[in-house]
C-alpha positions as CSV (number, residue, x, y, z in Angstrom):
1,M,66.2,110.4,115.0
2,E,68.3,107.7,113.3
3,T,65.3,106.3,111.4
4,L,64.5,109.9,110.3
5,K,68.0,110.3,108.9
6,K,67.7,106.9,107.1
7,I,64.8,108.4,105.2
8,V,65.4,112.0,104.8
9,F,69.2,111.8,103.7
10,P,68.5,109.4,100.9
11,L,65.7,111.9,99.6
12,F,68.3,114.7,99.8
13,S,70.7,112.4,97.7
14,L,67.8,111.7,95.2
15,F,67.1,115.4,95.0
16,L,71.0,116.3,94.3
17,C,71.1,113.5,91.8
18,Y,68.0,114.9,90.0
19,R,69.6,118.5,90.0
20,S,72.8,117.1,88.6
21,I,70.9,115.5,85.8
22,E,69.0,118.5,85.1
23,L,72.1,120.7,85.1
24,L,74.0,118.2,82.8
25,R,70.9,118.1,80.5
26,G,70.9,121.9,80.4
27,L,74.4,122.0,79.5
28,I,74.2,119.5,76.8
29,S,71.2,121.2,75.1
30,S,73.2,124.6,75.2
31,D,76.0,126.2,73.2
32,P,79.2,126.4,75.5
33,N,79.7,130.0,74.1
34,E,76.3,131.2,75.7
35,F,78.1,131.1,79.1
36,S,80.6,133.5,80.7
37,N,83.6,132.4,82.6
38,N,82.1,133.3,85.9
39,E,79.1,131.4,84.9
40,F,81.2,128.4,84.3
41,L,82.8,128.9,87.8
42,I,79.5,128.8,89.3
43,I,78.4,125.7,87.2
44,S,81.7,123.9,88.0
45,F,81.2,124.5,91.8
46,L,77.5,123.3,91.8
47,L,78.0,120.3,89.6
48,T,80.8,119.3,92.1
49,L,78.9,120.2,95.3
50,F,75.7,118.2,93.9
51,I,77.5,115.1,93.0
52,T,79.6,115.0,96.1
53,G,76.4,115.6,98.1
54,V,74.7,112.6,96.4
55,F,77.2,110.3,97.9
56,A,77.7,112.3,101.3
57,F,74.1,112.1,102.2
58,I,73.8,108.3,101.6
59,G,77.0,108.0,103.5
60,F,75.6,109.9,106.4
61,A,72.8,107.5,106.5
62,Y,74.1,104.2,105.7
63,P,77.6,102.3,105.7
64,S,78.2,103.0,102.0
65,S,81.7,102.2,102.3
66,R,80.9,98.5,102.6
67,I,80.1,98.4,98.9
68,L,83.9,98.2,98.3
69,S,85.8,95.2,99.8
70,D,88.0,95.5,102.8
71,S,91.0,94.9,100.7
72,Y,90.4,98.1,98.8
73,Y,90.8,100.1,102.1
74,E,94.1,98.4,102.9
75,I,97.3,100.4,102.4
76,K,99.3,98.1,100.2
77,S,102.2,100.5,99.3
78,P,102.8,102.9,102.1
79,K,106.1,104.2,100.5
80,V,104.0,105.2,97.4
81,L,101.3,106.7,99.3
82,N,103.8,108.8,101.5
83,S,105.4,110.0,98.1
84,I,102.0,111.0,96.8
85,I,101.1,112.8,100.0
86,K,104.3,114.8,99.9
87,V,104.1,115.7,96.2
88,L,100.4,116.8,96.5
89,G,101.1,118.7,99.8
90,I,98.2,116.8,101.6
91,K,99.8,117.9,104.9
92,Y,98.7,121.5,103.9
93,F,95.2,120.4,103.0
94,R,94.9,118.7,106.3
95,L,96.0,121.7,108.1
96,L,93.5,123.9,106.1
97,L,90.7,121.6,107.1
98,L,91.8,121.6,110.8
99,F,91.8,125.5,110.6
100,A,88.4,125.8,108.8
101,F,86.3,123.0,110.2
102,W,87.9,120.1,112.2
103,G,89.7,122.4,114.7
104,R,86.6,122.6,116.8
105,K,86.9,119.8,119.5
106,T,83.1,119.0,119.1
107,N,83.6,118.3,115.4
108,R,86.7,116.1,116.0
109,K,85.1,114.2,118.9
110,K,82.2,112.9,116.6
111,Y,85.0,111.1,114.8
112,F,87.6,110.1,117.3
113,N,87.0,110.5,121.2
114,G,90.4,109.3,122.3
115,T,89.5,105.6,123.1
116,K,90.2,102.5,121.5
117,K,86.6,102.2,120.4
118,G,86.8,105.7,119.1
119,L,89.7,104.5,116.8
120,V,87.6,101.8,115.4
121,N,84.9,104.4,114.8
122,F,87.6,106.7,113.3
123,V,88.7,104.1,110.8
124,F,85.0,103.5,109.8
125,Q,84.6,107.2,109.4
126,T,87.8,107.4,107.1
127,R,86.2,104.5,105.0
128,Q,82.9,106.2,104.6
129,S,84.6,109.7,103.7
130,E,86.9,108.0,101.1
131,F,84.0,106.0,99.5
132,G,82.0,109.1,99.2
133,H,84.7,111.2,97.7
134,L,86.0,108.5,95.5
135,G,82.4,107.9,94.1
136,A,81.9,111.5,93.5
137,F,85.4,112.0,92.0
138,V,84.8,109.1,89.5
139,V,81.4,110.4,88.6
140,I,82.5,113.8,87.9
141,I,85.4,112.5,85.8
142,I,82.8,110.5,83.8
143,L,80.6,113.7,83.4
144,S,83.7,115.8,82.4
145,F,84.2,113.5,79.5
146,I,80.6,114.0,78.4
147,L,81.0,117.8,78.7
148,L,84.3,117.6,77.0
149,I,82.5,116.0,74.0
150,H,80.0,118.9,74.0
151,G,82.7,121.5,73.9
152,Y,82.7,122.6,77.4
153,I,86.6,122.8,77.7
154,F,86.9,125.6,80.2
155,L,84.2,124.1,82.4
156,V,85.8,120.8,82.3
157,I,89.2,122.4,83.3
158,I,87.6,124.2,86.3
159,T,85.4,121.2,87.3
160,T,88.5,119.0,87.1
161,L,90.5,121.5,89.5
162,I,87.6,121.6,91.9
163,N,87.2,117.9,91.7
164,V,90.8,117.2,92.5
165,L,90.7,119.4,95.5
166,G,87.3,118.6,96.9
167,N,87.3,114.8,96.1
168,L,90.9,113.4,95.4
169,Y,92.6,115.1,98.2
170,P,90.1,113.9,100.7
171,V,90.6,110.3,99.3
172,I,94.2,110.6,99.8
173,L,94.0,112.1,103.2
174,Q,91.7,109.4,104.6
175,R,94.2,106.7,103.3
176,S,96.8,108.8,105.0
177,H,94.8,108.7,108.2
178,R,94.4,105.0,108.1
179,M,98.2,104.4,107.3
180,R,99.1,106.5,110.5
181,I,96.5,104.4,112.5
182,E,98.0,101.1,111.3
183,K,101.6,102.2,112.4
184,I,100.0,102.7,116.0
185,T,97.8,99.6,116.0
186,N,100.5,97.2,114.5
187,N,103.1,98.4,117.2
C-alpha cells in the first residue's frame, strides 16, 4: 500500500499542477469582465484547492518538509508567535478544525497516539503540514501577482482571503503546536 501511495499521490499532484496551469492560462487569455462575482468565487476556491493539493499529495507520500532545514522549523521568537496567534484568533481556527474534522478520535490518533513516539510523529506531521501550506501560500501569492497584472482585482482579493484562511492560518497553527510541544519536552 505504501508503494502504491508513493506512485499514485505524486500523479495526483501532477494532475493538480496541470489543472492549475490550465486555469491560469485560461484566465490570462480571457478578459476579467467576462466573469461574474460568483464565477470568481468558484475560480478562487478551485485555484487555492488545486495549488494546496499539489503540495498536500506530495506530502502524503514523501517527507517533503525535509526540503527546508531544521532551523526553519525552530520557534525562535515565542513571544512574537504568541502575539500573532492572539491577533489572528488562531485558537478559534483550531477549535473550528477540531469541530469540523479533528474532533474524531480516529483522525487525531493518526497524528498523536498519546505516547512519546507519538509525540515525535506529531512534530513530524506538523512540519509536513506546515511545509505543504507554506508552499501553497507562496505559490498562490505569486500567481495572485500575475493575475493582478492581468486585471483580476476582485479574483485576487477573494483568492488572497481564501489563501490566508486555508494556508497561512494552518502554518501558524502548526508552529503553535510545536511551540506548545517544546514547552512540554523542555521541562
